[in-house]
C-alpha positions as CSV (number, residue, x, y, z in Angstrom):
1,M,73.4,53.9,103.3
2,A,75.5,54.6,100.3
3,S,74.6,58.0,98.6
4,S,75.9,57.5,95.3
5,Y,74.8,57.0,91.5
6,E,75.2,53.8,89.9
7,Q,75.2,53.1,86.2
8,R,71.9,51.8,85.1
9,A,69.8,51.0,82.1
10,V,66.4,52.8,82.8
11,G,63.2,52.6,81.2
12,F,60.3,55.0,81.6
13,L,56.7,53.9,80.4
14,D,53.6,56.1,80.3
15,I,50.0,54.6,80.1
16,L,48.1,56.5,77.5
17,G,44.6,57.9,78.5
18,F,45.3,56.8,81.8
19,E,43.3,59.5,83.5
20,E,40.2,58.6,81.6
21,K,40.4,54.9,82.8
22,V,41.1,55.7,86.3
23,L,38.0,58.3,86.5
24,R,35.8,55.6,84.7
25,S,37.2,52.8,87.0
26,E,35.3,54.5,89.9
27,K,32.0,53.6,88.4
28,E,33.1,50.5,86.4
29,P,35.2,48.3,88.7
30,D,36.4,46.1,85.4
31,Y,38.7,49.2,84.5
32,L,40.4,49.1,87.7
33,S,40.9,45.4,87.7
34,E,42.4,45.4,84.2
35,I,44.9,48.0,85.0
36,V,45.8,46.2,88.2
37,E,45.9,42.7,86.2
38,A,48.5,44.0,83.8
39,L,51.1,45.6,86.2
40,V,50.7,42.6,88.6
41,N,51.2,39.9,85.6
42,V,54.4,41.6,84.8
43,Q,55.7,41.9,88.4
44,I,54.9,38.5,88.8
45,K,57.0,37.6,85.6
46,I,59.8,39.6,86.9
47,N,59.8,37.8,90.4
48,E,59.8,34.4,88.9
49,D,63.0,35.6,86.8
50,Q,64.5,36.7,89.8
51,G,64.3,33.1,91.3
52,N,67.0,32.3,88.6
53,S,70.3,33.4,90.3
54,R,72.0,33.6,87.1
55,K,69.6,36.4,85.7
56,T,70.2,40.1,86.5
57,V,67.9,41.9,88.7
58,V,65.3,44.1,87.3
59,N,63.4,46.8,89.6
60,M,59.8,48.1,88.7
61,V,58.5,51.2,90.3
62,N,55.0,52.4,89.5
63,F,53.1,55.6,90.4
64,S,50.0,56.6,88.7
65,D,50.1,56.3,84.9
66,S,54.0,56.0,84.8
67,I,56.3,52.8,85.5
68,I,60.2,52.7,85.9
69,L,62.1,49.6,85.2
70,F,65.9,49.8,85.9
71,S,68.8,47.1,86.1
72,A,72.4,47.0,85.9
73,L,73.9,48.3,82.7
74,T,75.0,44.9,81.3
75,A,73.8,43.3,78.3
76,D,71.6,40.9,80.3
77,G,70.3,43.9,82.7
78,F,69.4,46.2,79.5
79,W,67.8,43.7,77.4
80,R,65.7,42.5,80.4
81,V,64.5,45.9,80.9
82,L,63.4,46.4,77.2
83,T,61.7,43.0,77.4
84,Y,59.6,43.6,80.4
85,M,58.7,47.0,79.1
86,N,57.5,45.3,75.8
87,L,55.7,42.7,77.9
88,L,54.1,45.4,80.0
89,A,53.2,47.2,76.8
90,D,51.4,44.0,75.2
91,E,49.7,43.3,78.7
92,L,48.3,46.9,78.8
93,L,47.3,46.7,74.9
94,M,45.5,43.3,75.4
95,R,43.3,45.5,78.0
96,G,42.7,48.3,75.4
97,A,45.5,50.7,76.6
98,L,48.3,51.8,74.5
99,S,51.8,53.1,76.2
100,R,54.6,55.0,75.3
101,G,58.2,55.0,76.7
102,G,61.9,55.8,76.5
103,V,64.9,54.2,77.7
104,E,68.4,55.6,78.6
105,C,71.5,54.6,80.2
106,G,73.4,56.4,82.9
107,A,73.7,57.5,86.5
108,L,70.6,56.5,89.0
109,F,70.1,56.5,92.7
110,H,68.1,53.9,93.9
111,H,67.1,53.0,97.8
112,D,64.0,51.1,98.5
113,R,61.3,53.4,96.9
114,V,63.6,56.2,96.1
115,V,64.7,56.5,92.6
116,F,65.8,59.4,90.8
117,G,69.0,60.4,88.5
118,P,70.0,62.0,85.2
119,A,69.3,58.8,83.3
120,F,65.6,58.8,84.7
121,I,65.3,62.3,83.6
122,R,66.4,61.6,80.1
123,A,64.2,58.5,79.8
124,Y,61.3,60.6,81.0
125,Q,62.1,63.3,78.5
126,L,62.4,60.8,75.5
127,E,58.8,59.7,76.4
128,N,57.5,63.2,76.8
129,N,59.1,64.9,74.1
130,I,60.5,62.7,71.3
131,A,58.1,59.3,71.3
132,Q,55.0,60.9,70.3
133,H,53.8,57.8,68.9
134,P,52.8,54.6,71.1
135,R,56.4,53.3,70.8
136,I,59.4,52.7,73.1
137,V,62.1,54.9,71.9
138,L,66.0,54.6,72.7
139,G,68.0,57.6,73.4
140,A,71.5,58.1,72.3
141,S,73.2,56.3,75.5
142,A,70.6,53.3,75.0
143,F,71.3,52.9,71.5
144,D,75.3,52.9,72.0
145,A,74.6,50.4,74.6
146,A,72.8,48.1,72.6
147,Q,75.3,48.4,69.7
148,R,78.4,48.0,72.0
149,F,76.6,44.9,73.8
150,A,76.1,43.4,70.0
151,S,79.7,43.8,69.3
152,E,80.9,42.3,72.3
153,N,78.6,39.4,71.6
154,E,79.0,38.8,67.9
155,Q,77.5,35.5,68.0
156,G,75.2,35.8,71.0
157,F,71.8,36.9,72.2
158,A,72.7,40.8,72.5
159,R,73.5,40.9,68.6
160,Q,70.4,38.9,67.9
161,M,68.1,40.9,70.3
162,L,69.3,44.4,68.6
163,Q,68.9,43.0,64.7
164,T,65.7,41.5,65.6
165,Y,63.8,44.1,68.0
166,I,65.5,47.4,67.3
167,R,64.1,49.4,64.3
168,R,64.9,53.0,63.1
169,D,61.6,54.8,62.5
170,T,61.0,57.2,59.5
171,D,61.9,60.0,61.7
172,G,65.2,58.7,62.3
173,V,64.5,57.5,66.0
174,P,65.5,53.9,66.9
175,Y,62.5,52.2,68.8
176,L,61.7,48.8,70.3
177,D,59.5,47.2,67.4
178,H,56.5,45.8,69.6
179,F,55.4,43.4,66.8
180,S,58.7,41.9,66.1
181,F,58.0,39.9,69.5
182,Y,54.9,38.3,67.5
183,D,57.0,37.2,64.7
184,S,58.9,34.6,66.8
185,K,55.4,33.3,67.9
186,F,54.4,32.6,64.3
187,E,57.6,30.8,63.2
188,G,57.4,27.1,63.7
189,S,54.7,27.3,66.1
190,D,52.1,24.4,66.5
191,V,48.7,24.5,65.6
192,D,47.4,25.4,68.9
193,N,49.9,28.3,69.3
194,L,49.0,29.4,66.1
195,D,45.5,29.6,66.8
196,L,46.2,31.7,70.0
197,M,48.4,34.1,68.3
198,V,45.8,34.7,65.4
199,N,43.3,35.3,68.2
200,K,45.5,37.8,70.1
201,C,46.1,39.5,66.8
202,E,42.3,39.9,66.2
203,I,41.7,41.2,69.3
204,V,44.5,43.9,68.8
205,R,43.0,44.6,65.1
206,E,39.5,45.1,66.5
207,L,40.8,47.5,69.2
208,I,42.8,49.4,66.7
209,L,39.9,49.6,64.2
210,K,37.4,50.6,67.0
211,E,39.7,53.6,68.3
212,L,40.4,54.8,64.8
213,A,36.7,55.4,64.6
214,L,36.3,56.8,67.7
215,S,39.1,59.4,67.1
216,L,38.1,60.5,63.5
217,S,37.5,64.0,65.0
218,K,40.7,64.0,66.9
219,P,43.5,64.3,64.6
220,A,46.4,63.9,67.2
221,V,44.8,60.8,68.5
222,F,44.1,59.0,65.2
223,A,47.7,59.9,64.1
224,K,48.8,57.6,67.0
225,Y,46.3,55.0,66.2
226,A,47.3,55.2,62.5
227,W,51.1,54.9,63.1
228,F,50.2,51.7,65.1
229,A,48.2,50.3,62.8
230,E,50.8,50.8,60.2
231,R,53.1,48.7,62.4
232,Y,50.6,46.0,63.0
233,N,50.1,45.8,59.1
234,Q,54.0,45.2,58.7
235,M,53.7,42.4,61.1
236,V,51.1,41.1,59.2
237,G,52.9,41.3,56.0
238,R,55.7,39.4,57.4
239,N,53.9,36.6,58.9
240,K,50.9,36.2,56.5
241,A,52.9,33.1,54.7
242,N,52.6,31.5,58.0
243,D,48.9,31.7,58.6
244,Q,46.6,33.4,56.0
245,R,44.1,34.3,58.7
246,L,46.0,37.3,59.5
247,T,44.3,40.4,58.1
248,H,45.6,44.0,57.4
249,I,44.0,47.1,58.9
250,D,42.3,49.6,56.2
251,I,43.4,52.6,58.0
252,Y,42.6,55.4,55.4
253,G,39.9,53.5,53.3
254,P,40.0,52.3,49.6
255,K,41.7,54.4,46.9
256,D,38.4,56.3,46.2
257,G,38.9,57.9,49.6
258,H,35.8,56.5,51.3
259,I,36.3,55.8,54.7
260,P,34.6,52.5,55.8
261,I,34.6,53.0,59.4
262,K,31.8,54.9,61.2
263,G,32.4,58.2,63.1
264,P,31.4,61.5,63.6
265,F,32.0,62.6,60.2
266,D,29.5,60.2,58.7
267,I,26.4,61.5,57.2
């Protein structure tokens, strides 16, 4: 067995509120099945893609509330890691769970189920110390890699992926915009696909509204859902011309300051 690091694109994803869901799953089996279903669906998608010999291998390792995805440090490998992270985040979202992650590039050791290295530590630190909101952030080496791959692929997918899916947030941190992946589903879709996307968006909207109401007395939690709601609203703004059924989330209430969602502060 070779004992050496290899250059990899590494993503670390954390399921927010996972401890509570696991504890509830002992008495409410539906919680357990939803967690398992989300993880299995992404692994199935990865396995299906691996059947195409032209596609770069992506590995996924899960332990408790943490998931690691990693691949060869190529344009294809890099963007597959980010795409699968976003897919997993979406699978979890549709089951009522938000997630947060970090992506870095660099040295990683992998043999069977053993994974460690500087790139993994930096990806974990990004998620733990920088991400803060339910978003997948890119570290310096990952953002540099995205830019380098784009410059080497002027007219190809790497440049398009960077321009379409990576945004710089208000705190200056580059992140993978989850809802940008929704945009392509609205552009040029037929009626059936539009119906599916509108229904999906309504599920997300209802989830966010519910969690905003439940977290009124928990400012840190409320801030996470408010941030996510703002990004959802941006997506609605970009796509409302394609379907008028899309509805914004009223996060803070009307201009008179009244909050139109019930919570522990209501009298």
